[in-house]
N, C-alpha and C positions, 0 to 999 in steps of 0.2 A: 387531684394533682399527685403526681408520683413523687416519691421521696427524693430521688436524684434531682428532679426539677426544683424542689424546695431548697435543697442544699445549695444548688447553683444560684438560685434567686437570693438566698441569704448571704452569698459570697463565701461560703465555707469551702467550696470546691470549684474547680473550673469545669467548663464543658468537656475539655479534653480528658481531664481526670475521670469524669463521669463515664465517658465513652470507653476508656480503658478498663474501668472497674466493671462495667456492664459485661464486657467480654470475659473478664475473670470470673464474674458471678455465674455466667452461663456454664463455664467449665467446672467450677467448684461446688455449685448448687448451695451457696451460703447466702444469708440475707445481706443485701447491699450495704446497709448501715453498719453492720458488724464488720464487713470487709474494710470499710473506710476507717473505723475505729482501730481495728487490729493492726493496720498498717500506718497508723499515726496521722492520717489525713484530717481527721476531726476528733473532737473529744466526745466522751459519753454525754456530756451536757448538751453539746451541739446536736447530737443524735436525738436525745430526748426532746429537745425543743422542736426539731424538724418533725418528729413523729407526732407530737402534740398538734402541730399545725396541720399535718396531714389528716389526723383524726377529725379535727374541727372542720376542715374544708370538706371532707367526705361526708360529714353529717349535716352540712348546710348551716353551720354556725359561724363560719369565718366571714367577716364583713369587710376586712381590710385587704386590699390587693397586695 
């Protein structure tokens, strides 16, 4: 699962915020999570939590939907 999808699922950002930030990311070539943190959309704690979930999902250890 992609980071943006996780943040939306967690309620940290909206789908429209994700779409706007993906466009910005393509122009600035910066990590998506850092863009959200630097602009105050999420906290570093929220980013860390989402990245942990992403890691666990990608390695087959996530059992909660």
